[in-house]
LUMDODO-413229 format. One record per residue: x, y, z of N, C-alpha, C, O in turn; residue in three letters. Coordinates in steps of 0.2 Angstrom, whole numbers, padded with zeros to 4 digits, always signed. Atoms other than C-alpha are relative to their C-alpha. Example, Ala and Ser with C-alpha at 12.3 -4.5 7.8 and 13.67 -1.06 7.14 Angstrom:
! residues 2
+0004-0006+0000+0062-0022+0039+0004+0006+0000+0009+0005+0003Ala-0004-0006-0001+0068-0005+0036-0004+0005+0003-0001+0011+0004Ser
//
This chain:
! residues 131
+0009+0001+0003+0256-0012+0081+0000+0001-0007+0003+0006-0009Met+0003+0003+0008+0250-0018+0063-0004+0007-0004-0007+0012-0002Ser+0005-0004+0005+0242-0010+0050-0009+0001+0002-0012+0007+0002Asp+0007+0001-0002+0225-0015+0055-0001+0003+0004-0005+0007+0004Phe+0001-0002-0005+0228-0009+0072+0000+0009-0001-0004+0013+0001Asp-0003-0008+0002+0234+0009+0065-0007+0002-0001-0010+0006+0002Glu+0007-0001+0004+0219+0009+0053-0006+0001+0007-0009+0006+0007Thr+0004+0001-0005+0207+0005+0068+0001+0007+0003-0004+0011+0003Val+0002-0006-0005+0213+0019+0079+0000+0007-0004-0001+0012-0001Gln+0000-0009+0004+0215+0034+0065-0010-0002-0003-0010+0001-0008Gln+0005+0002+0000+0196+0027+0063-0004+0004+0005-0005+0010+0003Phe+0001-0003-0006+0190+0032+0080+0003+0004+0002+0000+0007+0007Phe-0003-0007-0002+0201+0046+0082-0005+0006-0006-0008+0011-0004Lys+0005-0004+0002+0191+0054+0067-0008-0001-0001-0012+0002-0004Asp+0008+0001-0001+0174+0046+0071-0004+0005+0002-0004+0007+0008Tyr+0007-0007-0004+0160+0059+0074-0007-0003+0000-0010-0003-0005His+0006+0004-0001+0144+0049+0081-0007+0009+0000-0007+0014+0003Asp+0004-0004+0000+0129+0059+0077-0007+0001+0004-0011+0005+0002Arg+0005+0001-0004+0118+0055+0091-0004-0007-0001-0004-0012+0003Gly+0005+0004-0001+0105+0043+0084+0004-0005-0003+0003-0011-0001Met-0002+0005+0001+0116+0034+0073+0001-0008+0002+0000-0013-0001Met+0000+0008-0003+0120+0019+0083-0005-0001+0003-0005-0007+0006Lys+0007+0003-0002+0102+0018+0088-0005-0002-0006-0010-0005-0004Trp+0004+0003+0005+0096+0015+0070-0002-0008+0000-0007-0011-0002Ala+0001+0009+0003+0100-0004+0070-0006-0002+0003-0010-0005+0000Gly+0007+0004-0003+0086-0007+0083-0005+0001-0002-0009-0001+0002Phe+0006+0000+0003+0073-0003+0074-0001-0006-0004+0003-0008-0008Tyr+0002+0003+0004+0063-0018+0067-0003+0000-0006-0008+0005-0005Leu+0005-0003+0005+0055-0018+0051-0008-0001+0003-0012+0001-0001Ser+0005-0001-0002+0040-0020+0060-0003+0006+0004-0009+0008+0005Asp+0002-0005-0002+0041-0005+0068+0002+0006-0004+0002+0011+0000His-0003-0002+0006+0049+0004+0052-0009+0001-0001-0012+0006+0000Thr+0006+0001+0002+0033+0000+0047-0007+0003+0003-0011+0006-0001Gln+0007-0003-0003+0018+0004+0060+0004+0006+0001-0002+0009+0001Gln-0003-0004+0000+0029+0020+0062-0003+0004-0006-0006+0009-0006Leu+0003-0006+0004+0025+0024+0044-0008+0000-0001-0011+0005-0002Glu+0006+0000-0002+0009+0018+0046-0006+0006+0003-0012+0008+0001Lys+0002-0007-0006+0005+0033+0060+0000+0006-0005-0005+0010-0007Val+0000-0008+0003+0012+0047+0050-0005-0001-0005-0010+0003-0007Thr+0005-0001+0008+0003+0040+0033-0008+0002+0004-0012+0006+0001Arg+0006-0002-0002-0013+0041+0043-0002+0007+0004-0008+0009+0004Asn+0000-0006-0002-0009+0057+0052-0001+0005-0005-0004+0010-0005Leu+0002-0006+0006-0007+0065+0034-0006+0000-0004-0008+0004-0008Arg+0003-0001+0003-0020+0060+0029-0007+0004+0001-0010+0003+0006Tyr+0005-0003+0001-0035+0071+0024-0005-0002-0004-0003-0002-0010Gln+0004+0004+0005-0052+0064+0017-0001+0008-0004+0001+0014-0002Pro+0002-0005+0003-0059+0076+0004-0006+0001+0001-0007-0004+0004Thr+0006-0002-0001-0076+0083+0005-0006-0004-0006-0006-0002-0012Lys+0005+0004+0005-0089+0072-0004-0009+0005-0002-0012+0009+0001Gln+0008-0003+0001-0106+0077-0013-0005-0001+0006-0004-0006+0010Pro+0004+0000-0005-0120+0080-0002-0005-0006-0004-0008-0003-0009Gln+0006+0003+0001-0133+0064-0005-0008+0001+0001-0010+0005+0006Leu+0006-0001+0000-0151+0064-0006-0002-0003+0007+0002-0006+0011Ser+0001+0006-0006-0160+0056+0009-0002-0008-0002-0001-0013+0001Arg+0001+0006+0003-0166+0043-0003+0007-0003-0001+0008-0009+0002Glu-0007+0005+0001-0148+0038-0008+0004-0001+0006+0009-0005+0006Glu-0006+0002-0010-0141+0038+0011-0003-0005+0001+0000-0010+0003Leu+0004+0006-0003-0156+0028+0015+0002-0007-0004+0004-0011-0001Thr-0004+0007+0005-0152+0014-0001+0005-0002+0002+0005-0008+0004Gln-0006+0002+0000-0133+0014+0002-0001-0004+0010+0002-0009+0012Leu+0000+0000-0008-0137+0013+0023-0004-0007+0001-0003-0009+0007Ile+0004+0005-0001-0149-0003+0021+0006-0004-0008+0007-0010-0005Leu-0004+0004+0005-0138-0011+0006+0006-0003+0005+0007-0009+0006Lys-0003+0002-0005-0124-0010+0019-0001-0007+0006+0001-0012+0007Ala+0003+0004-0006-0134-0016+0034-0002-0009-0005+0000-0014-0003Phe+0003+0007+0004-0142-0031+0022+0006-0005-0001+0006-0010+0001Asn-0006+0005+0002-0126-0037+0015+0006+0001+0006+0012-0001+0003His-0006+0000-0004-0112-0034+0031+0004+0002-0004+0007-0002-0007His-0004-0002+0004-0103-0022+0022+0004+0005+0003+0001+0006+0008Leu-0002-0007-0002-0092-0007+0028-0001+0006-0006-0001+0007-0012Pro+0002-0008+0004-0095+0011+0024+0004+0004+0005+0006+0002+0010Ile-0005-0006-0003-0085+0026+0026-0008+0007+0000-0010+0009-0005Ile+0006-0008+0001-0100+0042+0030+0005+0006+0004+0010+0006+0008Leu-0002-0006-0001-0096+0060+0031-0005+0003+0004-0011+0003+0002Gln+0008-0004-0004-0107+0071+0044+0000+0008-0003+0005+0011-0005Leu-0001-0005+0001-0113+0087+0038+0001+0006+0008-0002+0007+0012Asn-0004-0002-0005-0100+0098+0049-0002+0008+0002-0003+0010-0004Ala+0003-0007-0001-0105+0116+0055+0006+0001+0004+0007-0002+0009Ile-0006-0001-0003-0088+0123+0061+0003+0005-0001+0001+0008-0006Gly-0004-0005+0003-0076+0135+0060+0004-0003-0006+0004-0001-0012Asn-0006+0003+0004-0063+0125+0051-0003-0005-0004-0002-0011-0002Asp+0003+0003+0005-0073+0119+0036+0006-0005-0003+0004-0009-0007Ser-0006+0004+0003-0057+0111+0030+0003-0007+0003+0007-0011+0000Glu-0001+0007-0002-0057+0097+0043-0006-0003-0002-0011+0000+0000Gln+0005+0006+0000-0068+0082+0038+0002-0006+0004+0006-0010+0003Ile-0002+0006-0002-0070+0070+0048-0003-0006-0004-0008-0005-0007Gln+0001+0006+0001-0073+0051+0043-0003-0004+0004+0000-0004+0010Glu+0002+0005-0004-0083+0037+0051+0003-0006-0005+0004-0006-0011Tyr+0000+0007+0005-0079+0019+0046-0003-0006+0004-0004-0006+0010Gln+0005+0006-0006-0089+0003+0051-0004-0004-0002-0003-0004-0008Gly+0004+0004+0001-0102-0008+0050-0007+0002+0002-0007+0003+0008Tyr+0004-0003-0002-0120-0002+0052-0003-0007+0002-0004-0011-0002Val+0002+0006-0007-0126-0014+0068-0007-0001+0000-0009-0007-0001Thr+0006-0001-0002-0144-0007+0070-0005+0005-0004-0002+0010-0006Ala+0005-0004+0004-0158+0002+0061-0005+0003+0005-0009+0000+0010Leu+0008-0002-0004-0171+0015+0068-0003+0004-0003-0001+0005-0009Met+0004-0002+0006-0183+0025+0061+0003+0006-0002+0002+0007-0008Ala-0003-0006+0005-0172+0042+0059+0006-0001-0001+0009+0004-0003Gln-0006+0003+0000-0157+0033+0059+0004-0005+0001+0001-0009-0002Gly-0004+0008+0001-0143+0018+0062+0005+0002+0006+0005+0007+0010Phe-0005+0003-0004-0130+0012+0072+0006-0001-0003+0006-0006-0007Tyr-0005+0002+0004-0113+0013+0066+0006-0004+0003+0011-0001+0003Leu-0005+0006-0006-0103-0002+0077-0005+0003+0008-0011+0000+0010Gly+0003-0003-0005-0109+0007+0093-0001+0007+0001-0003+0009+0006Asn+0003-0005-0001-0112+0025+0089-0005+0001-0005-0005+0000-0011Gln+0006+0000+0004-0128+0030+0084+0002+0008-0004+0006+0013-0003Gln-0002-0005+0004-0130+0044+0071-0008+0000-0003-0012-0005-0006Phe+0006-0002+0004-0145+0053+0064-0001+0001-0006+0004+0004-0009Asn-0001-0001+0008-0150+0053+0045+0001+0007-0001+0006+0008-0005Leu+0000-0007+0000-0152+0072+0046+0008+0003+0000+0011+0008-0002Leu-0006-0002-0002-0136+0073+0052+0006+0000-0007+0008+0005-0009Glu-0002+0004+0003-0126+0061+0038+0001+0005-0008-0004+0008-0010Val-0001-0004+0007-0119+0070+0021+0001-0003-0003-0003-0004-0007His+0000+0003+0006-0112+0059+0012+0001-0009+0003+0001-0010+0009His-0001+0007-0002-0110+0037+0013+0003-0004-0006+0001-0004-0012Val+0000+0004+0007-0101+0025+0002+0003-0005+0003+0004-0005+0009Arg-0001+0004-0002-0096+0009+0002+0008-0001+0001+0012+0002-0001Leu-0010-0001+0000-0077+0004+0008-0001-0006-0004-0005-0010-0004Gln-0002+0006+0004-0070-0007-0003+0006-0005+0004+0011-0003+0007Pro-0002+0006-0003-0066-0024+0003+0008-0001-0003+0010+0001-0008Leu-0006+0002+0004-0048-0030+0002-0002-0009+0001-0005-0011+0006Thr+0000+0005+0001-0048-0047-0004+0007-0004+0002+0013-0004+0000Asp-0007+0005-0005-0036-0060+0009+0000-0005-0006+0004-0010-0004Thr-0004+0007+0005-0035-0073-0008+0005+0004-0002+0009+0000-0004Ser-0005-0003+0004-0024-0058-0014+0006+0000+0008+0012-0001+0008Asp-0006+0000-0006-0015-0057+0003+0003-0003+0003+0008-0001+0005Gln-0005+0007+0001-0011-0073+0005+0004-0003-0006+0009-0007-0005Glu-0007+0003+0007-0002-0076-0012+0005+0004+0000+0011+0002-0002Ala-0005-0003-0001+0006-0062-0008+0006+0001+0007+0011+0005+0008Asn-0006+0002-0005+0014-0068+0008+0002-0004-0001+0008-0005+0002Asn-0006+0005+0000+0020-0083+0002+0004+0000-0004+0009-0004-0004Lys
//
């Protein structure tokens, strides 16, 4: 038996597989990026924004509707868990007398706590980074 064979025999004699080690190589970079994104989204907890007046809310919603800008809104949440703040994101698709539609979901203006314009990502910067 050669030295190489003895080295290989010795390696496998002392080798201890910890279970998932052999599977780690099967994850593609796309998979790991997606997993990281999911865990980041699960950990994200929005902070409660200040209450806006009805006039401020109306102006921001009209601006978003007229210029087709995405918004992020928080509702007046009445519940046991005041720490849980839910945000809704999207485009204002329709206006009504007492509210508006964000995508396909209807919101009453009296239910809205805060609205802010969602920052747009510059696609030219992304394309330059991809090259």
